[in-house]
OpenMM code with the backbone's topology and positions (N, CA, C; nanometers):
from openmm import Vec3, app, unit

residues = "MET ALA ILE TYR ARG MET LEU ALA LYS ILE THR GLN TYR ILE SER GLU ALA VAL LEU ARG ILE PHE GLY PRO ASN ASP ASP ALA TYR PRO ILE ILE GLY VAL GLN PRO PHE THR GLY GLU PRO PHE LYS GLU GLY MET ALA ASP VAL TRP".split()
positions = [
    Vec3(-2.7977, -0.6318, 2.3620),
    Vec3(-2.7449, -0.7181, 2.3626),
    Vec3(-2.7041, -0.6643, 2.1945),
    Vec3(-2.7812, -0.6551, 2.1281),
    Vec3(-2.7483, -0.5998, 2.0121),
    Vec3(-2.6439, -0.5045, 2.0031),
    Vec3(-2.6435, -0.4145, 2.0791),
    Vec3(-2.5334, -0.3367, 2.1303),
    Vec3(-2.4199, -0.3706, 2.1280),
    Vec3(-2.3787, -0.4630, 2.2431),
    Vec3(-2.2568, -0.5636, 2.2205),
    Vec3(-2.2100, -0.5998, 2.1162),
    Vec3(-2.3156, -0.6276, 2.0315),
    Vec3(-2.2384, -0.6913, 1.8952),
    Vec3(-2.1868, -0.5962, 1.8046),
    Vec3(-2.2632, -0.4978, 1.7312),
    Vec3(-2.2175, -0.3414, 1.7081),
    Vec3(-2.0864, -0.2748, 1.7427),
    Vec3(-2.0775, -0.3592, 1.8824),
    Vec3(-1.9327, -0.2569, 1.9455),
    Vec3(-1.8624, -0.3507, 1.9112),
    Vec3(-1.8277, -0.4849, 1.9094),
    Vec3(-1.7749, -0.5711, 1.9009),
    Vec3(-1.7213, -0.5807, 1.7063),
    Vec3(-1.7950, -0.5880, 1.6899),
    Vec3(-1.7376, -0.6071, 1.5019),
    Vec3(-1.7119, -0.4133, 1.4794),
    Vec3(-1.8099, -0.3262, 1.5560),
    Vec3(-1.6644, -0.1948, 1.5082),
    Vec3(-1.5394, -0.2221, 1.5775),
    Vec3(-1.5066, -0.3041, 1.6625),
    Vec3(-1.3526, -0.2971, 1.7705),
    Vec3(-1.2855, -0.3941, 1.6726),
    Vec3(-1.3617, -0.5105, 1.6124),
    Vec3(-1.2370, -0.6240, 1.5335),
    Vec3(-1.2133, -0.5335, 1.3857),
    Vec3(-1.2948, -0.4579, 1.3201),
    Vec3(-1.2669, -0.4102, 1.1579),
    Vec3(-1.2418, -0.2540, 1.2613),
    Vec3(-1.1968, -0.2215, 1.3686),
    Vec3(-1.0744, -0.1265, 1.3305),
    Vec3(-0.9795, -0.1736, 1.3810),
    Vec3(-0.9578, -0.2517, 1.5120),
    Vec3(-0.8026, -0.2987, 1.5291),
    Vec3(-0.7233, -0.3875, 1.3595),
    Vec3(-0.9004, -0.4653, 1.3084),
    Vec3(-0.8036, -0.4989, 1.1485),
    Vec3(-0.7219, -0.4081, 1.1197),
    Vec3(-0.7822, -0.3333, 1.0410),
    Vec3(-0.7394, -0.2094, 0.9967),
    Vec3(-0.5697, -0.1405, 1.0495),
    Vec3(-0.5802, -0.1253, 1.2064),
    Vec3(-0.4430, -0.0936, 1.2420),
    Vec3(-0.3188, -0.1909, 1.2614),
    Vec3(-0.4123, -0.3467, 1.2839),
    Vec3(-0.2884, -0.4047, 1.2904),
    Vec3(-0.2538, -0.4280, 1.0905),
    Vec3(-0.3125, -0.3860, 1.0105),
    Vec3(-0.3156, -0.4249, 0.8810),
    Vec3(-0.1829, -0.3439, 0.8525),
    Vec3(-0.1942, -0.1536, 0.8805),
    Vec3(-0.1300, -0.0532, 0.8705),
    Vec3(0.0258, -0.0897, 0.9050),
    Vec3(-0.0292, -0.1025, 1.0392),
    Vec3(0.1287, -0.1177, 1.1560),
    Vec3(0.1753, -0.2259, 1.1632),
    Vec3(0.1847, -0.3733, 1.0663),
    Vec3(0.1676, -0.5484, 1.1316),
    Vec3(0.2894, -0.4698, 1.0213),
    Vec3(0.3885, -0.6036, 1.0389),
    Vec3(0.5147, -0.6655, 1.0020),
    Vec3(0.4447, -0.6243, 0.8237),
    Vec3(0.5591, -0.6255, 0.7279),
    Vec3(0.4925, -0.6243, 0.5700),
    Vec3(0.5081, -0.7865, 0.5155),
    Vec3(0.3985, -0.8172, 0.4097),
    Vec3(0.3861, -0.8985, 0.3870),
    Vec3(0.3835, -0.9600, 0.2096),
    Vec3(0.4811, -0.8163, 0.2148),
    Vec3(0.4721, -0.8396, 0.0589),
    Vec3(0.5675, -0.9463, 0.0169),
    Vec3(0.5588, -0.9774, -0.0762),
    Vec3(0.6611, -1.0998, -0.0691),
    Vec3(0.7588, -1.1223, -0.2282),
    Vec3(0.7897, -0.9605, -0.2693),
    Vec3(0.8717, -0.9344, -0.3784),
    Vec3(1.0226, -0.9461, -0.2986),
    Vec3(1.0508, -1.0716, -0.4437),
    Vec3(1.2571, -1.0746, -0.4628),
    Vec3(1.3129, -1.0064, -0.4029),
    Vec3(1.4374, -1.0240, -0.3103),
    Vec3(1.5225, -0.9107, -0.2696),
    Vec3(1.6209, -0.9759, -0.4694),
    Vec3(1.6562, -0.8558, -0.5539),
    Vec3(1.7008, -0.8644, -0.6231),
    Vec3(1.8600, -0.7193, -0.6492),
    Vec3(1.7960, -0.6298, -0.5696),
    Vec3(1.8711, -0.5585, -0.6023),
    Vec3(1.8476, -0.4730, -0.6909),
    Vec3(1.9212, -0.3220, -0.7461),
    Vec3(1.8815, -0.2152, -0.8002),
    Vec3(1.9238, -0.2162, -0.8991),
    Vec3(1.8412, -0.1994, -1.0511),
    Vec3(1.7532, -0.2468, -1.1259),
    Vec3(1.8129, -0.1521, -1.2281),
    Vec3(1.9154, -0.1309, -1.4096),
    Vec3(1.9299, -0.0539, -1.4399),
    Vec3(1.7984, 0.0064, -1.4853),
    Vec3(1.8060, 0.1972, -1.5229),
    Vec3(1.6790, 0.2253, -1.5829),
    Vec3(1.7116, 0.1271, -1.7463),
    Vec3(1.6107, 0.0939, -1.8176),
    Vec3(1.6284, 0.1210, -1.9429),
    Vec3(1.4999, 0.1892, -1.9941),
    Vec3(1.4614, 0.2507, -1.9738),
    Vec3(1.3331, 0.3671, -2.0295),
    Vec3(1.4453, 0.4688, -2.1199),
    Vec3(1.3243, 0.5735, -2.1545),
    Vec3(1.3960, 0.7188, -2.2769),
    Vec3(1.3991, 0.7886, -2.1294),
    Vec3(1.4461, 0.8597, -2.1694),
    Vec3(1.4993, 0.9919, -2.0556),
    Vec3(1.4279, 1.0517, -2.1283),
    Vec3(1.3709, 1.1652, -2.0029),
    Vec3(1.2971, 1.2520, -2.0434),
    Vec3(1.3531, 1.3282, -2.1231),
    Vec3(1.3330, 1.4647, -2.2100),
    Vec3(1.3356, 1.5267, -2.3573),
    Vec3(1.2040, 1.6784, -2.2850),
    Vec3(1.3111, 1.7409, -2.3304),
    Vec3(1.2060, 1.9369, -2.2596),
    Vec3(1.0715, 1.8974, -2.3864),
    Vec3(1.1682, 1.9087, -2.4831),
    Vec3(1.0621, 1.9572, -2.6079),
    Vec3(0.9396, 1.8331, -2.6104),
    Vec3(0.9489, 1.7260, -2.5487),
    Vec3(0.8047, 1.6979, -2.5269),
    Vec3(0.6872, 1.6869, -2.4113),
    Vec3(0.7283, 1.7790, -2.3254),
    Vec3(0.6248, 1.8359, -2.2431),
    Vec3(0.4655, 1.9233, -2.3221),
    Vec3(0.5321, 2.0264, -2.4274),
    Vec3(0.4183, 2.0266, -2.4570),
    Vec3(0.3117, 1.8819, -2.5534),
    Vec3(0.3936, 1.7911, -2.6004),
    Vec3(0.3094, 1.7028, -2.6679),
    Vec3(0.1907, 1.6863, -2.5925),
    Vec3(0.2083, 1.6606, -2.4559),
    Vec3(0.0982, 1.6140, -2.4195),
    Vec3(0.0057, 1.7108, -2.3332),
] * unit.nanometer
topology = app.Topology()
chain = topology.addChain("A")
for resn in residues:
    res = topology.addResidue(resn, chain)
    for name in ("N", "CA", "C"):
        topology.addAtom(name, app.Element.getBySymbol(name[0]), res)
């Protein structure tokens, strides 16, 4: 009986992971379109600073 419970838990664990990966997207991001870039452009001379 313990083997049956262990196999059931393993199966449930794997099936939940598969459903999470391949299921519908549950992100609640608003659909706002493309946002303009407001940062600083990359400068070639700054690569040596890091």
